[in-house]
N, C-alpha and C positions, 0 to 999 in steps of 0.2 A: 447453524447449518451442517448439517450431518455428513460425516466422511462421504457415506453413502451418496447423498445429494450432491456433494462437489465431484462426486466421479460422473456421475451420469452427465452432468452438465460438462464435464472435461469430454466426455468419450463422443458426446452429442456434436461437440465442433470438429475434434478430428475425425470422426464419420463425413462433415461437410468439408474435408478437405484441408483444413488449418493444420498449422505442423506447430508443435512445441517451440518456444523462442525463448532466449534470454532478454533481460531487459537491453543490452548491446545491440542485440538484432532490431529491437523496435525500434531503438534510435537510427538505426542504421537505413530504415525505411522500408524495410524489409516488409511485405504484405501478408496475409490471409497467416498470421501466427498468434498463438495464445501462449500469454506471460502471465501467470497468477501473481496477485501481490495481497499482503495483509495490512492492514492498518491496527496499530495498536500494541502488537504484539503480544497478544493475549496468550496464557500460556496452553489451551486448546490448539494453537495452532500444529503441536505437536503431533495431534490425531490425525492432520490432513498428508503425515508427510507419506506414510505407506501410498497413499493414492498418487502423491506425486511424484515417487520413485516408483511404483507400476508404472506409469504411462511416461515414464521420462519427461516429466515435466516441469520448468524450471521456474524459480519463484522469487519473490522480493519481500522481506518482513521488514516492515516500516514501525521502528520502534520510537516510544519518548524517554530520551536519556533521563529525563528527573523519575523515573518509577523502576530502572534497570537495577539499582542498585537492591534493593528487597524482592523484587516482583510486586510491588505494592497493586491492589485494585485500581485500574483506572478511575479517578474517583473525579469528574470533572459534572459541572453545574446538571448538565442537559441528562446525565447518569444518575446524578445522586437520588433519584426514588427507587433505583432499581439495584444499583452497589448494595445499600444496606441489606436485600433480601435476601442476594446469592454473590458475597463477596467471590468464590473462590471460580464464579463465571467469570470474571471481569479481571482476576490477577495475572501478573504479564510477566514474562520470561525476565531472569536476572540475566545479568551481562555472563556468567558461565553457560547458562542455555543458552542464549545467542550465539555466544561462540562456538558450542556445539552443532548450531545450525549452520552456520558458517562452515565450521569443515566438513560439513555433508553437503557443500557448495549452495547453499541458500544464499543469497546476496540478503545482506543487512544496509538497509535505510534508515535515513532520519525521518521521524515524526514532531521534531521537535523537541524541545524540555519539557513541556507542563501541558501541552496538548490547548492551545490558547485558538481563539479566534482573532488571526493574525491582521488582518485588516484594521481592528480595533488598537491594535499598538501602534505605539509612539515609534518613532523611527530607532532610536535606541533598541526601545526592548526587543522591536523586530530582530535587530541584528544579533542581540545575544541569542534568540530562541533557534533561529538560525544556524547562526556559526559555531556557539559553545556545543549545539547537539551532533553537531557533525564532528568537531574537535573531540568530543567525550567518545564516541564511538568508536573514532579511529584509534585514540589512544588507549580504551577499553577492551579492544578485540583486534589491535595490530591488524589495522586493516586501512583500507580509503573508502572514506565513506562517500560514493559517489551521487548518489538518489536521496530525493527528499518526496515525500508525499504531505501535501497542504492538509493539516486538519480540518474535518467538517468541508475539504473540499473547498475552502472560502482561498481565492487569490484574486490579485488583480493587477495591472500593470505594474503600480509600487511596490507590490511582494513580488512578483517575479522578477525584479530588476534585485531586488535585496536577494534573492536566493543566488540568482549568477553572484554577485558579490560575495556571496558568501562560501564558493567554489562549486556548487555544486554543479554536474555535468547535465542534470535532468530535475525535473520534478512533476509529480505525478498528479493528476486534477482528479475532477470527478466529469460524466459526459459531456462531449463539447465537439467541436470540430476537429476531424483527425487531416483535413487537408486544408493549408500546406500545415505540415507537422511543428508546431513549437515546442523545442526541448523542454522548457519551461512550462509547458500546458499541454502534457499528454492526456487525452482523456481516457477513462476507462470506464466498463462497464460493472456497474456495483453491484453486489448481489449482497443478500441478509437473510435470514431464516425464514422470513414471509414469501422468499421467492420461489416458490415450488411450482413443477409442474408447468400451466398455462403461463402464469408471470416470469419464469424462468424463459420459456420459448419464447417471450415477444421480447424481450431483451435481450434477445442473444440474435435476433431478426434483424432484416435490413432497415426494418419499417424506425425500430428504435434511432437509427443511425441517419435516415434520413429526416428525423424532427432538426437534427441540428445541421444540415444542410451539409452532410458528408455520407462516407458508406466506410462498410466493416474491410 
């Protein structure tokens, strides 16, 4: 998604009466807030910073701790066919770059260590992916890692319970019920490069939320 497309979408929400809010504001249950999240911590997140700063928009970047040592491209099976064609597009932020974002007020959360499908893991492997990534982010950046985003949006009751045990205050999922708010299953509207014009407007409309028995 281009920075210009991101700005158009955010300005559309602001015109409709939504206000910028932090992840903590979302957890507090405040309505009509916009909080921007970026999964995978791609290096191109930096291109969005001028838009976020111009609009006063808080954001959270969810990083995979296993890729941040050298900023390696996010090589997961689902992306194998495209990463080799354009590795720079999938390069991730290094620890020093994540630290610079944190100094600018961007929240840094966990996206696990290796970006697995969490429901497929054993209890021990699941605990490592959640707890070790949170610990590593805290140690490397000198901050408290409070939030998790589930890779692929994969989560269930077992995964949510493991996230609580790992010490997360909240975890972000994909679209779902917003009321009552479950801090371990915060729904998000997901946007990708193909979500332009009409598709973007539909995703931001009440119809999108009514599908899940909720409202924006």
